[in-house]
VMD Tcl script that draws the C-alpha trace (Angstrom):
set ca {
  {33.03 24.12 58.44}
  {34.34 21.96 61.13}
  {36.96 19.86 62.74}
  {36.97 16.60 65.12}
  {39.09 16.34 67.82}
  {39.70 13.33 70.37}
  {39.74 13.84 73.67}
  {39.54 11.65 77.03}
  {35.70 12.00 77.11}
  {34.70 10.78 73.36}
  {35.09 12.75 69.92}
  {34.07 16.14 70.04}
  {32.96 18.43 66.36}
  {33.92 21.92 67.05}
  {32.49 24.41 64.42}
  {35.77 26.85 63.10}
  {32.71 29.29 62.02}
  {31.46 29.47 65.73}
  {34.36 28.41 67.80}
  {32.18 26.22 69.69}
  {31.65 22.54 70.28}
  {28.81 21.01 67.89}
  {26.35 19.42 69.84}
  {26.15 15.58 68.99}
  {22.76 14.53 69.82}
  {22.84 11.20 68.21}
  {25.34 10.05 70.59}
  {27.13 8.16 67.75}
  {30.88 8.31 69.32}
  {29.47 7.22 72.71}
  {31.30 3.63 71.99}
  {34.35 5.47 72.33}
  {33.88 7.19 75.80}
  {36.35 6.37 78.25}
  {38.91 4.94 75.24}
  {41.81 5.68 73.84}
  {41.67 7.26 70.69}
  {44.97 7.20 68.33}
  {44.32 8.56 64.83}
  {41.51 10.03 62.91}
  {40.73 10.29 59.45}
  {37.69 11.26 56.87}
  {37.39 10.52 53.75}
  {33.91 10.33 51.91}
  {31.60 11.38 54.45}
  {32.88 8.73 56.68}
  {35.28 9.47 59.83}
  {37.89 6.39 60.49}
  {38.63 6.16 64.01}
  {41.69 4.20 65.14}
  {41.22 3.45 68.97}
  {41.95 0.69 71.40}
  {39.11 -1.36 70.78}
  {39.92 -1.37 66.89}
  {39.18 0.31 63.69}
  {35.72 2.09 63.26}
  {34.19 4.17 60.13}
  {31.27 5.88 61.50}
  {29.13 7.14 58.40}
  {28.35 11.43 59.48}
  {25.21 11.59 56.86}
  {23.68 8.19 58.53}
  {24.79 8.47 62.27}
  {25.55 4.84 61.97}
  {29.28 3.12 62.73}
  {30.74 -0.54 61.49}
  {33.87 -1.66 63.09}
  {36.46 -2.75 60.56}
  {39.06 -4.51 62.32}
  {39.43 -5.56 66.26}
  {43.35 -4.65 65.51}
  {44.72 -1.80 67.17}
  {46.44 0.95 64.89}
  {48.39 3.80 65.92}
  {48.47 6.05 62.58}
  {45.45 5.41 59.67}
  {45.27 6.79 56.04}
  {42.96 6.45 53.43}
  {44.56 6.92 50.01}
  {41.87 5.84 46.78}
  {39.49 4.29 49.31}
  {42.75 2.04 50.64}
  {43.16 2.14 54.55}
  {46.64 1.92 55.44}
  {47.27 1.43 58.83}
  {49.97 1.13 61.23}
  {50.64 -1.03 64.61}
  {54.49 -1.48 64.05}
  {53.38 -3.34 60.94}
  {51.77 -1.76 57.82}
  {48.43 -3.30 56.81}
  {45.82 -2.36 53.59}
  {42.60 -2.39 54.76}
  {39.98 -3.41 51.62}
  {37.05 -3.99 52.36}
  {36.91 -7.31 54.34}
  {40.65 -8.10 53.03}
  {43.23 -7.31 55.92}
  {46.49 -7.59 54.41}
  {49.85 -7.05 56.25}
  {52.38 -5.51 53.42}
  {55.33 -4.03 55.65}
  {56.53 -5.07 58.87}
  {58.68 -3.28 61.80}
  {57.55 0.45 60.65}
  {57.96 3.16 63.60}
  {55.67 5.11 60.66}
  {54.58 5.81 57.26}
  {53.02 8.50 54.85}
  {51.51 7.76 51.64}
  {50.93 9.80 48.68}
  {48.94 8.79 45.25}
  {51.22 5.90 44.35}
  {53.96 6.63 46.70}
  {54.64 4.56 50.33}
  {56.97 6.65 52.67}
  {58.10 4.16 55.47}
  {59.79 5.15 58.77}
  {62.18 2.52 59.88}
  {64.03 4.90 62.55}
  {67.23 5.52 61.09}
  {66.60 5.06 57.76}
  {63.48 5.93 55.25}
  {62.63 3.29 51.82}
  {60.34 5.41 49.14}
  {58.42 2.32 47.53}
  {56.31 3.26 44.01}
  {53.52 0.55 44.54}
  {53.03 0.55 40.48}
  {56.38 -0.41 39.87}
  {57.89 -1.52 43.14}
  {61.09 0.26 42.43}
  {62.46 1.74 45.70}
  {64.69 4.61 47.21}
  {66.30 4.45 50.41}
  {67.55 7.74 52.95}
  {69.04 7.89 55.85}
  {71.66 11.14 57.63}
  {74.11 9.93 54.75}
  {71.56 11.49 52.00}
  {70.87 14.41 53.97}
  {68.33 13.87 56.45}
  {69.52 15.92 59.42}
  {69.95 13.72 62.40}
  {70.26 9.66 63.12}
  {66.96 8.67 64.52}
  {63.48 9.67 62.63}
  {60.59 9.51 64.85}
  {58.05 11.00 61.91}
  {57.63 11.21 58.23}
  {54.79 13.11 56.39}
  {54.80 13.90 52.79}
  {52.49 15.43 50.19}
  {52.61 15.70 46.33}
  {55.56 17.55 46.78}
  {57.46 17.79 49.65}
  {58.53 15.25 52.35}
  {59.64 16.36 55.96}
  {61.63 14.09 58.39}
  {61.26 14.97 62.29}
  {64.71 13.81 63.90}
  {66.72 13.97 66.49}
  {68.35 16.65 64.87}
  {65.45 18.80 63.67}
  {63.30 18.94 60.75}
  {64.82 18.06 57.34}
  {62.41 18.56 54.14}
  {63.17 16.87 50.52}
  {61.32 17.98 47.11}
  {60.50 14.57 46.29}
  {58.58 15.22 43.55}
  {61.75 16.68 41.52}
  {63.13 13.22 41.14}
  {59.97 10.76 41.73}
  {57.18 12.11 40.09}
  {56.63 12.75 36.41}
}
mol new
graphics top color blue
foreach p $ca { graphics top sphere $p radius 0.5 }
foreach p [lrange $ca 0 end-1] q [lrange $ca 1 end] { graphics top cylinder $p $q radius 0.2 }
display resetview
């Protein structure tokens, strides 16, 4: 019943019921005040925040936080308790392990065991279980020649490009 919003003064929690800011008396996010926030993700009652200070996990039940990584990431996504984090390179963070898995990416999106990677002029889909991969570009119907952003869900992937937005129902060809 609430959403978290990154602002220039840190993190605010907004009630979608009352349309107002929920006061945070615990000052749990005070460490981030005055610092750039690049991405947020919620998983299992924890708010993960990618900031210029690094990657943090904030426990929303105990009002505590930990620094997961001092690397600066501009995008994070959590799938099956594993954190995928991007800073031009794609990292997997699982517990105390930080492993570089792919280099020179613009963007990524993950669903289940499928990873979409954006290299700017083409995208690559990888089945993380089998390592099978597929490459897509404007030659395959993606509008434009420059891909800025990629996102996916269980059925669709969408590409934001220099010539509009393209949608592809990838589940028809890749998910059993």
